[in-house]
Structures are given as C-alpha cells and as structure tokens.
C-alpha positions in Angstrom: -17.2 -12.6 -20.8 -17.0 -8.9 -19.7 -14.4 -6.4 -20.9 -13.0 -3.4 -19.0 -10.7 -1.6 -21.4 -8.0 -4.1 -22.2 -8.9 -6.5 -19.3 -11.2 -9.4 -20.2 -13.1 -10.9 -17.3 -14.2 -14.6 -17.2 -17.1 -13.8 -14.8 -19.2 -10.8 -14.0 -19.3 -11.4 -10.2 -16.6 -9.5 -8.2 -15.9 -9.0 -4.5 -16.0 -5.4 -3.3 -12.9 -3.5 -2.2 -13.4 -3.3 1.6 -11.1 -1.7 4.2 -10.0 -4.3 6.7 -11.4 -7.1 4.6 -10.0 -7.3 1.1 -6.4 -8.3 2.0 -4.3 -10.8 0.2 -5.8 -13.8 2.1 -9.3 -12.7 1.2 -8.4 -12.2 -2.4 -6.9 -15.7 -2.6 -10.2 -17.1 -1.2 -12.3 -15.1 -3.5 -10.4 -16.4 -6.5 -10.7 -20.0 -5.2 -14.4 -19.5 -5.1 -14.6 -18.4 -8.7 -13.9 -14.6 -8.9 -11.6 -13.7 -11.7 -11.2 -10.0 -10.8 -10.4 -9.1 -7.2 -9.7 -5.8 -5.5 -7.4 -4.5 -2.8 -8.6 -2.6 0.2 -8.8 1.1 -0.5 -5.4 2.6 -0.3 -4.5 6.2 0.5 -2.8 8.0 -2.4 -1.2 10.5 -0.1 0.2 7.7 2.1 1.7 6.1 -1.0 3.2 9.5 -1.9 5.0 9.6 1.5 6.1 5.9 1.0 4.3 4.9 4.2 5.5 1.3 4.9 2.1 0.0 6.2 0.4 1.4 3.1 3.0 -0.1 0.8 2.2 -3.5 2.3 -1.4 -3.1 1.1 0.0 -2.9 -2.4 1.8 -6.2 -2.2 0.3 -8.4 -5.0 3.3 -10.8 -5.0 2.3 -14.3 -6.1 -1.3 -13.3 -7.1 -2.5 -14.0 -10.6 -3.8 -11.1 -12.7 -6.1 -9.3 -12.8 -6.0 -7.4 -9.5 -7.6 -3.9 -9.2 -6.0 -1.5 -6.8 -8.5 0.9 -5.3 -7.1 4.4 -4.4 -8.6 7.2 -2.5 -7.6 10.8 -2.4 -8.6 14.3 -3.5 -5.5 15.7 -5.2 -5.2 14.9 -8.9 -1.4 14.9 -9.1 -1.0 12.8 -6.0 -3.7 10.3 -7.3 -1.8 10.1 -10.6 1.5 9.4 -8.9 -0.1 6.8 -6.7 -1.7 5.1 -9.7 1.7 4.8 -11.4 3.1 3.2 -8.3 0.2 0.8 -8.1 0.8 -0.2 -11.8 4.4 -0.8 -11.0 3.3 -3.1 -8.2 1.2 -5.1 -10.7 -2.3 -3.4 -10.7 -4.3 -4.4 -13.8 -6.9 -1.8 -13.1 -7.0 1.4 -11.0 -10.3 1.9 -9.2 -11.0 5.4 -7.8 -13.0 5.5 -4.6 -15.8 8.0 -4.7 -18.1 6.1 -2.4 -16.5 5.6 1.1 -18.8 7.2 3.6 -16.4 7.1 6.6 -16.2 10.4 8.4 -12.4 10.4 8.6 -12.3 10.0 4.8 -15.0 12.5 3.8 -13.7 15.2 6.1 -10.7 15.4 3.8 -12.8 15.8 0.7 -12.1 12.1 -0.3 -14.3 9.1 -0.9 -18.0 10.0 -1.1 -17.2 13.6 -0.6 -16.0 13.8 -4.2 -19.6 13.4 -5.2 -20.1 16.9 -3.8 -17.2 18.3 -6.0 -17.9 16.8 -9.4 -15.4 19.0 -11.3 -12.6 17.8 -9.0 -13.8 14.2 -9.4 -13.6 14.6 -13.2 -10.1 16.2 -13.0 -8.9 13.3 -10.8 -10.1 10.7 -13.3 -8.7 12.6 -16.2 -5.3 12.9 -14.5 -5.1 9.3 -13.5 -6.4 7.9 -16.8 -3.8 10.0 -18.6 -1.0 8.7 -16.4 -1.4 5.0 -16.6 -1.8 2.4 -19.4 -4.3 0.2 -17.5 -8.0 0.8 -17.3 -9.3 3.3 -14.7 -12.7 2.7 -13.1 -14.8 4.5 -10.5 -16.8 3.3 -7.5 -19.5 5.7 -6.4 -22.8 6.0 -4.5 -26.3 7.2 -5.4 -25.3 10.7 -4.1 -24.5 12.5 -0.9 -28.0 12.5 0.6 -31.5 12.4 -0.7 -31.4 16.1 -1.6 -28.3 15.6 -3.6 -28.6 12.5 -5.8 -26.2 13.0 -8.7 -24.9 9.5 -9.6 -26.0 10.0 -13.3 -24.2 13.4 -13.6 -21.1 12.0 -11.9 -21.2 8.8 -14.0 -21.4 10.7 -17.3 -18.6 13.1 -16.3 -16.1 10.4 -15.1 -16.7 8.4 -18.2 -16.1 11.4 -20.4 -12.9 12.0 -18.3 -11.6 8.5 -19.1 -13.3 5.9 -16.7 -13.8 2.6 -18.5 -16.2 1.0 -16.0 -18.3 2.1 -13.0 -19.6 0.5 -9.8 -22.7 2.1 -8.4 -23.8 1.5 -4.8 -27.5 2.2 -4.5 -27.2 4.2 -1.3 -26.5 7.8 -0.5 -23.5 8.7 1.7 -25.7 9.6 4.7 -27.4 6.2 4.6 -24.0 4.5 5.1 -25.0 0.8 5.0 -28.5 1.2 6.4 -31.9 1.0 4.7 -32.5 -0.5 1.3 -30.2 0.0 -1.7 -31.9 1.8 -4.6 -31.4 -0.4 -7.6 -33.3 2.1 -9.8 -30.4 4.5 -9.7 -28.1 1.7 -11.0 -30.5 1.1 -13.9 -30.5 4.9 -14.7 -26.7 5.0 -14.8 -26.6 1.9 -17.0 -29.0 3.7 -19.5 -26.8 6.8 -19.6 -23.3 5.4 -20.1 -21.6 3.2 -22.7 -19.1 1.5 -20.3 -19.8 -1.6 -18.1 -21.6 -0.8 -14.8 -21.4 -3.1 -11.8 -24.3 -2.9 -9.4 -23.6 -3.0 -5.7 -25.9 -3.1 -2.6 -28.1 -5.8 -0.9 -26.7 -8.8 -2.7 -26.9 -11.4 0.1 -28.0 -14.4 -2.0 -27.4 -15.6 -5.5 -31.0 -14.8 -6.4 -30.4 -11.2 -5.4 -27.6 -11.0 -8.1 -29.9 -12.5 -10.7 -32.7 -10.0 -9.8 -30.2 -7.0 -9.9 -28.9 -8.0 -13.4 -32.5 -8.4 -14.7 -33.8 -5.2 -13.1 -31.0 -2.9 -13.8 -29.4 -4.4 -16.9 -26.0 -3.9 -15.3 -23.0 -5.8 -16.7 -22.0 -7.3 -13.4 -22.5 -7.4 -9.7 -20.2 -6.5 -6.8 -20.7 -8.3 -3.6 -19.7 -6.8 -0.2 -21.4 -7.7 3.1 -22.9 -10.8 1.6 -19.4 -12.3 1.5 -18.5 -11.8 5.1 -17.6 -15.3 6.4 -19.2 -16.5 3.3 -16.9 -16.8 0.3 -19.3 -19.5 -1.0 -21.6 -16.7 -2.2 -19.2 -16.0 -5.1 -19.2 -19.7 -6.3 -22.9 -20.1 -5.7 -23.8 -16.8 -7.5 -21.6 -17.7 -10.5 -23.3 -21.1 -10.7 -26.8 -19.7 -10.2 -26.3 -17.3 -13.1 -25.2 -20.2 -15.2 -28.4 -22.1 -14.3 -27.1 -24.3 -11.4 -28.3 -24.0 -7.8 -25.7 -25.0 -5.2 -26.5 -25.6 -1.5 -25.4 -23.4 1.3 -22.3 -24.7 3.1 -22.7 -27.0 6.1 -21.0 -25.9 9.4 -18.2 -28.4 8.8 -17.4 -26.7 5.5 -17.5 -23.3 7.1 -15.1 -24.3 9.9 -12.7 -25.8 7.4 -12.7 -22.6 5.4 -12.4 -20.5 8.5 -9.3 -22.5 9.4 -7.8 -22.0 5.9 -8.6 -18.2 6.1 -6.9 -18.1 9.5 -3.8 -19.9 8.2 -3.5 -17.5 5.3 -3.8 -14.4 7.4 -1.3 -15.6 9.9 1.1 -16.6 7.1 1.0 -13.1 5.6 0.7 -11.0 8.7 2.2 -13.0 11.5 0.5 -14.6 14.5 -0.2 -11.5 16.6 -1.7 -9.3 13.9 -3.3 -12.3 12.1 -5.2 -13.7 15.0 -6.5 -10.3 16.0 -7.6 -9.4 12.5 -9.3 -12.7 12.1 -11.6 -12.3 15.0 -14.3 -10.5 13.0 -14.0 -13.0 10.2 -14.3 -16.0 12.5 -17.4 -14.5 14.2 -19.0 -14.3 10.7 -18.0 -17.9 9.8 -19.6 -19.4 13.0 -22.7 -17.2 13.1 -25.8 -19.2 13.5 -24.1 -22.2 15.0 -24.9 -23.7 18.4 -22.8 -21.8 21.1 -21.6 -19.2 18.5 -21.9 -16.3 21.0 -19.8 -18.0 23.6 -17.2 -19.2 21.1 -16.9 -15.7 19.7 -16.3 -14.3 23.2 -13.5 -16.8 23.8 -11.9 -16.1 20.4 -12.0 -12.3 21.0 -9.9 -12.8 24.2 -7.4 -15.3 22.6 -4.1 -14.3 21.0 -2.7 -17.8 20.4 -3.0 -19.2 16.9 -3.1 -22.9 17.9 -5.6 -22.2 20.7 -7.9 -20.4 18.3 -7.8 -23.4 16.0 -8.7 -25.7 18.9 -11.6 -23.4 19.8 -13.0 -23.8 16.2 -12.5 -27.6 16.3 -14.4 -27.7 19.6 -17.1 -25.5 18.3 -17.6 -27.8 15.3 -17.9 -30.8 17.6 -20.7 -29.0 19.5 -22.7 -28.9 16.3 -23.0 -32.6 16.0 
C-alpha cells in the first residue's frame, strides 16, 4: 500500500503520463494489467482555459474507475489553478504538474522541463494549484536542465514545501531527452531529502529493473514509460515480480490478441479514421521481433481500413507458426 495524500494505492507500479500514448484505451489496458493509479496524457492548462474541444476530450474520464491522475502543463499559476479545478470537476483524483517534458515546443514557452530553470515560478504554480483543489497535487520532474544545472533536489524540496504530496523523478536532464543512461543516484538523493513518496522513472524495461531501482534508490514506487510500449504485460509482470513471482514474457499469439483489443478500444473511442492512424505506432511495438514484422509494419502504415488492419495482424500471427 502506498498513500499519496488522501489517495491510497494498491500497487506501487504506475504507467507514465505520455503524450500520444496514455489515452483512455491505454489506461484501460494498464488497469487490466494490474495498475491501480493511471495518468492522462499531459494536458495544456491554457488550452483548457480556452475550452479547446480537442483538449477537453483528453479530460474525458467517463466510465473509468478511480483513481486517475490528470497531468497538466503550463507556466501561469492562475491558469494552472483554473485548469486543475476543471480537471477535478471531470473526475481527477490527483493533479500532476509536468516539470519534465523536454519537447522544444513545450519548453520554448517556459513550460515542462523549462520550469526547472525557474524554480520560484515552479513553486508558485504548485502553491497556487494545491491551494485551489481538494485532491493531492504531485510533480513530475527531471534531474535538471543539463549537466551544469542539476537541481532536482532543490526543486523537489521547494515543490514539497509549496504543497506537492508526491514526486516523480526521471533520472535524465532535459538535454538528454531519452538518450543515454538514467541516473538513479539523483532519485536516491531526492528520496533522502523529502518526506513525501517519490516514484523513480527511467530505464525500467524489465521487472528486474524495477526491483533494482526500488532497492538502490529506496523510492516508494516506480513509473514505467517506454518499457510499456506494445508491452502492457510489463505492469503485471513487475507487480508479480516484486511480490516474489516471476511471470514469463508473452508469446506472439498473446501479443496479437492484445494488439487487437487495443485497436478495438481506440477505434471505439476515436472512430475508425483516427483510431487506425493512431494505432500504427502501437501495432509496430506489439509485433516487433516477430517474423516479417518490418513488412507487416509497412503494410499497416499504409492501411486506413480497420477490418483490413485486423486481417493483417491475423496473417502476421500465422506467419509465426
């Protein structure tokens, strides 16, 4: 059991909030594979302020069991607080503030990881959001901006003082993006300096990685990002491994079955045209390593028909036998 403010979690393994990945379909799968807490994609506070229809769709938590954390990004305290209130009205059990996204289009506006360069503003945002909502507020951050500006400890202490009730630390600097090796030592240092739960993030690709991170850093939980691409089994296998049980990796038949379920869910929620297009990257991850995967991926990437994509996956599975 792990507690974030008033929210009690049954497991300490969570999926990362990822743009273009963590939609309703993905959240449903993550829950089916054992995650108790799930996250939305990062959502623009300013877009919520302007009632952007596409952004409001990202807030749709209809039919999903609690708890769901809504991750917001922005750089204006008042706008962030307003967006947080909206998110709570839509059913958010936790508000997570993004201080780690390295995307150029995000940081150029002083948002995401850029907030690590403006700590006072970061603290003000947390204070304003935490004072505006009744649910716990958490922060996701990186090691720092670059190797010359590693300030995760300073930022962590400041946001906790401002009202954050849990943190996630990704052990890379902004200028590393997703390259190189994640520094788990910085996670351990943050854990030692704050009293709230800390989730470690970075380079968890197998259940054993999660166990090592928990042991090395003493973090309260782990957040899995790229390791879950086309691989929701990593959640179930990691939870089991931490409980002392080693589950096998899924066979290709199981992968295709889940890929079809994922496809069905995305098409159900977004319609055939958008759903098929958005599933292309996911399907490439599901079939990776299989015989003829490159050719199947090429065909899928040029197909817009839902039924034909399903046929391609069935044919691909038959090739594996």
